[in-house]
Each structure stands twice: as C-alpha cells, then as structure tokens.
C-alpha positions, 0 to 999 in steps of 0.5 A, a space after each residue: 724113356 728112362 727105363 727102356 734101356 738095359 744094362 749091358 751085361 757082357 762085353 760092354 762094347 759099342 756093338 752091344 749098345 748099337 744092337 740094343 738101340 737097333 732092336 728098340 727102333 725095330 720093335 717100335 719102342 723108339 719112334 721117329 722123333 723120340 729124344 734119347 737121354 743125355 750122354 751121361 744118363 744114357 751111359 749110366 743106364 747102359 753101364 758103359 763108358 761115355 767113349 763107348 757110348 759115343 762110338 755107338 751113337 756115331 755108328 747109328 747116326 752114320 747108318 741113318 737111324 739117329 740124328 743129332 740136332 745142335 743143342 737139341 740132343 740125339 733123336 730117332 731119325 725119320 726111318 718110316 718115310 723112306 718106305 714111300 719116296 716123295 715121287 711115289 707119294 706125289 703120284 698117290 696123292 694125284 691119282 684117284 684109284 690110289 685111294 681105293 687101292 690104299 683102303 683095299 690094302 688096309 682092309 686086308 693088312 689091318 685084319 691080320 694085325 687085329 687078329 694077331 693083336 687079339 692073340 698076342 696083346 699083353 696087359 700093357 698093350 691093352 692098358 695103352 689101348 684103353 687109354 687111347 679109347 678113352 681119349 677117342 670117347 672124349 674127342 667124340 664128346 667134344 666134337 673136335 673132328 681134327 682131334 678125333 681123326 688124329 686119335 683114329 690114326 693113333 688107335 690103329 698104330 696101337 693095334 698094329 703094335 699089339 700084333 707084335 710083328 715087326 714087318 706089319 708094324 713098319 708097313 702099317 706105319 708107312 701107310 698111316 704116314 700118308 694120312 698124317 701128311 695129308 696125302 689123302 685130303 678127302 679123308 675128313 669127308 667121312 666125318 661129314 656123312 650123317 651118323 658117321 662119327 657115331 658109327 666110326 666110334 662104335 667100330 673102333 669099340 668093336 675092334 677094341 673089345 674083340 682084342 681085349 676079349 682075345 677073340 681073333 675072329 671077331 677082331 679080324 671081322 671088326 677091322 675089315 668092317 671098319 675099313 669097308 665102312 670108311 670106303 663106302 662113306 668116303 664115296 658117299 661124301 664125295 658124291 654128295 659134295 659133287 651133287 652140291 657143287 653141280 647144284 650151286 653152279 646150276 643155280 648160279 647160271 640160271 640166276 645170271 641168265 634170269 631163268 629162275 621162275 618166280 615161285 607160284 602162289 598157292 591157291 
C-alpha cells in the first residue's frame, strides 16, 4: 500500500487528502478492512502536515468511510454491506426464489462486466487475473473445495475490477458479499455434481482467455454460459440430494416395519 497515495501538489489542505482517499475507495483500490499506513508515513506520502492529515482522517471517519481501532490503526470501513441491509439479507436467505433471481441477475450483470473487462483491462489487470487463475489451478489440483470456492469469488471480483466501472464494481461486490457471508448455503452443492469441478475450471479459463484476448463478445458469452451452468448444476445437486433423502427415509421406514423382502436367491 506504500505506493498508492500521491503527493498533494497544490493547496495541501485536508480536502485534497479527503478527495484522494475517497477516490481510492470508490475505484476499489482501497477495500473494506484495508489498513492505512501510520500517521507519520501517510503524512509523508501526501506531503502534508500531520494536523492536516488528522483533520482529513477525522472527516472520513465521521462520514463512515474509515474506522479507527484502538491500538490497531485506521482501516477502510465496511461500506459494501450497507447496500443490502440485514433484514433484506435475511429475507433472501430464507426464500428459495431469491437464489434463482440472484443467479439471473448475476448472469446479466457479469456478462456486462466481462465484456467491459475485455475492452478495458490493463496489463496490470491481466497480471492480477493470471495470478488468480494460477491459484485456482492449484486449488483444483489439491482438491480443496473451500479454497476453490473462495478463489472463485475472488476471480469474479477481479473481473469486475477489470471492467473499470465504479457502479458495476460496487454492485457486484455487494452481490458477492452474499456468498462470502454464507447467505446461499447451498452454493457448495455445485462441487458435488459429477464433473462440475472440471467444468467450472474450464469456464473460468474461458472467461480469462477471452478477456486476455480482448474479445468482448467471447467474454460476454463465457460469463453467461458460466452462470447458466451454475444455475443448472445447483438445481441438479438439490434434486439428487432430495432423492437421496427420500430414499433413506423410505429404507428406514420399511426396515422398521419389517417390510424389506429378503434377497431372492439366483437360480
């Protein structure tokens, strides 16, 4: 984080510092929980006095963008969670239709993000995507489902950052927050579908390849195909789980009632 803050060139006022930190939060450079450098170092990077810096940080904290932890420094506040209030989140988690609507929304909005990413991704963006894709390959190789699912979300975060659209960035971040908070408990069911892990990896590779190639049409299609597959696989996993539940209950009931016929001997 030592090189993301720029020297204040003109008036060197608290307002100038506030505006720069605001922009870094809005553009997604500074993310929820990120810790700012210490006061002395931050004042040096901005090239402002420490009283001016303190006024700026106090203003940002008063507006809910920064938070100070006793003995723990200054951090970026949780500004994403405010887009979905807890009552709404609770409703989403308890209504089955919300899962379908969530994926329908993601399919359309991520298609736009992937298309923009293919048009706008910088060499630095692509380098970050390359690193995430390499980690995804490794998680797949080791068979760590939880790690794979976590990197999956990180990959989609990076794609929306590559789109360089502030509204898309924060809208999708709020959507992904629902995943990280476990609102959709059944999302890991996808990994239980035979062949799903391999299919998901190839779908992420397709998105990655299209963005690197600067092909917005292919990137859009790959993103939509991915979410369509997730939706179909979740439904399949839920049906299979329900079939298994019913079969177990049937077996238990008939075993208790003594209704299981002995296996016939083959002639």
